[in-house]
C-alpha positions as CSV (number, residue, x, y, z in Angstrom):
1,M,6.8,-16.1,-3.3
2,K,3.2,-16.0,-2.1
3,I,1.7,-19.5,-1.8
4,T,-1.6,-18.8,0.0
5,N,-4.4,-16.4,-0.7
6,K,-7.0,-15.1,1.7
7,L,-10.7,-15.9,2.1
8,K,-12.5,-12.6,2.4
9,K,-16.2,-13.0,1.6
10,N,-18.8,-14.2,4.1
11,T,-20.1,-16.7,1.5
12,E,-16.7,-18.3,1.2
13,F,-16.5,-18.8,5.0
14,K,-20.0,-20.2,5.1
15,K,-19.2,-22.7,2.4
16,V,-16.2,-24.0,4.2
17,Y,-18.2,-24.2,7.5
18,S,-21.1,-26.1,6.0
19,K,-19.2,-28.5,3.6
20,G,-15.7,-28.7,5.1
21,K,-14.2,-31.1,7.7
22,S,-13.2,-29.7,11.1
23,F,-10.7,-30.6,13.7
24,A,-10.1,-28.8,17.0
25,N,-7.8,-28.5,20.0
26,Q,-7.9,-26.3,23.1
27,D,-6.9,-23.1,21.3
28,L,-8.0,-23.4,17.7
29,V,-10.6,-24.9,15.4
30,L,-9.6,-25.7,11.8
31,Y,-11.9,-26.3,8.8
32,K,-10.7,-27.4,5.4
33,L,-12.5,-27.9,2.1
34,K,-11.1,-28.8,-1.4
35,N,-11.3,-25.7,-3.7
36,N,-10.2,-26.9,-7.1
37,L,-7.5,-24.3,-7.3
38,T,-3.7,-24.6,-7.4
39,C,-3.2,-22.7,-4.2
40,N,-4.5,-22.7,-0.7
41,R,-6.7,-20.0,0.7
42,I,-6.8,-19.1,4.4
43,G,-9.4,-17.3,6.5
44,I,-8.9,-16.4,10.2
45,S,-11.9,-15.7,12.5
46,V,-11.5,-14.3,16.0
47,S,-14.8,-13.5,17.8
48,K,-15.4,-10.8,20.3
49,R,-15.4,-13.4,23.1
50,V,-11.6,-13.6,22.8
51,G,-11.1,-10.0,23.9
52,N,-11.2,-6.4,22.8
53,S,-10.1,-5.2,19.4
54,V,-6.4,-4.9,20.4
55,V,-6.4,-8.5,21.7
56,R,-8.3,-9.9,18.6
57,S,-5.9,-8.1,16.3
58,R,-2.8,-9.5,18.1
59,V,-4.3,-13.0,18.0
60,T,-5.0,-12.6,14.2
61,R,-1.5,-11.4,13.5
62,L,0.1,-14.3,15.5
63,I,-2.0,-16.9,13.7
64,R,-1.3,-15.4,10.3
65,E,2.5,-15.2,10.9
66,N,2.6,-18.7,12.2
67,F,0.8,-20.0,9.2
68,R,3.1,-18.0,6.9
69,L,6.1,-19.6,8.5
70,I,4.9,-23.1,8.0
71,E,3.0,-22.8,4.7
72,H,6.0,-23.9,2.7
73,T,5.8,-27.3,4.5
74,L,2.2,-27.9,3.5
75,S,2.1,-31.0,1.3
76,A,-1.6,-30.4,0.3
77,K,-2.5,-27.8,-2.3
78,G,-5.9,-26.6,-3.3
79,F,-7.7,-26.2,0.0
80,D,-9.8,-23.5,1.7
81,I,-8.7,-23.3,5.3
82,V,-10.5,-21.5,8.0
83,I,-8.9,-21.1,11.4
84,I,-11.1,-20.1,14.3
85,A,-9.6,-18.8,17.6
86,R,-11.1,-20.0,20.9
87,D,-11.4,-17.9,24.0
88,Q,-8.3,-19.0,25.9
89,I,-6.0,-18.2,23.1
90,A,-5.8,-14.6,24.2
91,N,-3.3,-15.5,26.9
92,K,-1.1,-17.6,24.7
93,N,2.3,-16.5,23.2
94,F,3.7,-17.0,19.7
95,Y,5.2,-20.4,20.4
96,D,2.1,-21.8,22.0
97,I,0.1,-20.8,19.0
98,K,2.8,-22.2,16.7
99,N,2.6,-25.6,18.5
100,S,-1.2,-25.6,18.5
101,L,-1.5,-24.7,14.8
102,G,1.2,-27.2,13.8
103,K,-0.6,-30.1,15.6
104,L,-3.9,-29.2,13.9
105,L,-2.3,-29.1,10.5
106,K,-0.7,-32.5,11.1
107,K,-4.0,-33.9,12.3
108,Q,-5.7,-32.8,9.1
109,E,-2.9,-34.3,7.1
110,L,-2.0,-31.0,5.4
111,I,1.7,-31.2,6.5
């Protein structure tokens, strides 16, 4: 069962950036904003500073998969969540990203 939808439009990302709350750690920055829907929506942003297209795609897939695995534990519903990857995440493995994302979600009280 799909619980989370995707943010796709630039205007949706900009709204979360401007009005949402943010928390960060050494690997990721996470923004959240209440969206008045019954489901969460997620957007992932990985800039060119992280690496070439192969590296950026790998990082995006790792973040998306880690979020998918822990989204059933989210206690909060109805949020737009934007996850931004920082430069040093290119050298991290699956479990490092899992720990980093889990800590951010706990800090934002989504878990």
